[in-house]
N, C-alpha and C positions, 0 to 999 in steps of 0.2 A: 399869269392871268390867261385863261384860256379864251380863245377867240370866240366859240360859239356856245357860250353859256346863255341862260335866259337873258332877256334883253332888260336886265336891271342895273346895268352899268351906268356910271356917270357919263356926262359928255365928254370930259377930260379922258376917261379910261377908253372910251370907244375911239377917240382921236388918236391916243397913243398907239393902241393896237393897230390902227390902219397905217400909221406913219411907219411903225416898225416893219410890217409886212412889205411895204413899197421899199424900204431900204434894201431888202433881200433881193429885189429885181434889178436893182441899178447895174448897168454893164452887162446885162445878159439877154437872152433871147427867150421869148415867149412863143411856144409852138402851138398851132391850132391842130387838134387830133380829134378823130371821131371814135376811136376804140382803144382798148388796152395795149395791143400791139404796137400801134403808133406811139402810145405814150411811153412804152418801154424803150422804143429806139430814140425818141426825143431825150429821155433821161440818160441813155447810153453816150449820146453825142454831146451832152453838156449843156442841155436847155435849163434855164433857171425856173421855168414853170410851164404847165400846159393850160391851154384854154380848150375846154371840151365843147365842141360843136355837134349837135344832133345831126347825124347823116340824113335824117329825113328831111331837113330843111331844103337840101338840094332837090330831093324827089318832089317836095310840096311846090317848090318855085317851078318845076319843070311841068307839073300837072295842074297849075292853078289852084292849089289846095292851101289851106291855113297851115303855116308852120308853127311849130312850137318850141319852147325852150329846151334845154338839155334834159335828157331823160336822167332820173335820179338813180336807176339801176346802173346805167353806164358810168355816172359820176362815182358812185361808190365802188364799182369794180376797178375804175382807174385809180382811186384813191388807195385802194388796198394793194395795188400792184406796183406803184412807184413811190418814191420818197421826194416828190416835188410839190410845190404849191399846185393845187388843181383849182382853175378858175372855171365857173359855169356861166353860160351865156343865157340871159333872159330877154323876152321880147321887150321892146321899148314901152315902158308904162305899165308892164304887167307885174305888180306887186306880189301877187300870190306865187308866181313863178320864183321870184327872188327869195321870198320867204322860205319856199320849199328847198331851194339850194342852200340857204343858210342852215337850214335844220339837218341837211345831208352832211354838212361839215366843210363845205368848200372853203378854200383860203380867200377868195374874193368872187365878185359877181361882175360880169361884163353885161351892161345894158346896151344891146346891140340892135341898131336899125336894120341890120343885115338879116336878123332872125325873123323880123316882122314887127309891126306895130299894133299893140293891143289897145292902146288908148291915145288920145292926143296928148295927155299929160305924162310928164317923165315920173319916175318913181321918186318919191321923198326918201332921200337916203340916210338922212341923219339918224334915224332909229336903229339902223342895222348895225351889228357888232363887226361885220366884215367890210373891207373896202368895196366900193362900186366904182367900176370904170365906165366913163361915159365918153361919148364922141362929140365933137364940135367942129363946125367948119368955118367959124369966124369968132371973133373976140366977144360979141354980144352972147352967142350961144354958150362959149366956153364960161363966161362969167355967171350965166344962169345956171348951168350944170354945177358949178362950184357953190352957188348959193342954195342949191338943192342938197348939197352934202357930198358931191363926187370927190373921191379921193385922188383919182388920177384922170386926166383928159387926154384923149388921143384925137389927132386930126387926120382925116382921110382926103386924099385927092379924089376929085371927081371923075378921073379918067377910068377906063375899064382896066381890069386886072389881066395881065397876060398870063393865063394858065399855061404851065409848062415851060415858059420862057423866063426871061429875067424878071424878077419881082422887086429888085432893088429900088425901082423908081416909084414903087407903090408901098413901101413900108410906111406905116403912119409914124408921125412925129408924135412923141409922148412927153407930156408935161406933168410933173409932179409937183 
């Protein structure tokens, strides 16, 4: 059963695809990359998958501009270069970005508040054929994301990430 066929799958078929994908990630590391070279290095050193971040997000944050989700051209180039699951990042609540990523053939979509917030509402995740990873900072938020159809919940601490230093304290807890 292919993951990115038209959205005519039954609820049970979509659920099984999402659960099978998550089993592949257990015990491994997902690496955030911005280009093909970084994805190849991640694959070489044993990553279980790559999360593709749009490099322009950092530039937009520094210049007070609107950030966007992952560029489809970058997604496709990384998917053709590595044999790993590729996860695209979408802005919080931006269903169009999520649909574009699904049509590109990503293995999963990360609805990330770090990329930006498009709407006050989260994406309704049930109709998607690919798993959607969401973030939650408390139990109420986690239960809400699950009711929306999130396949995986990650929690982040509110502390600042130490770039260039030890990030072991800042690795999100993941709940499947």
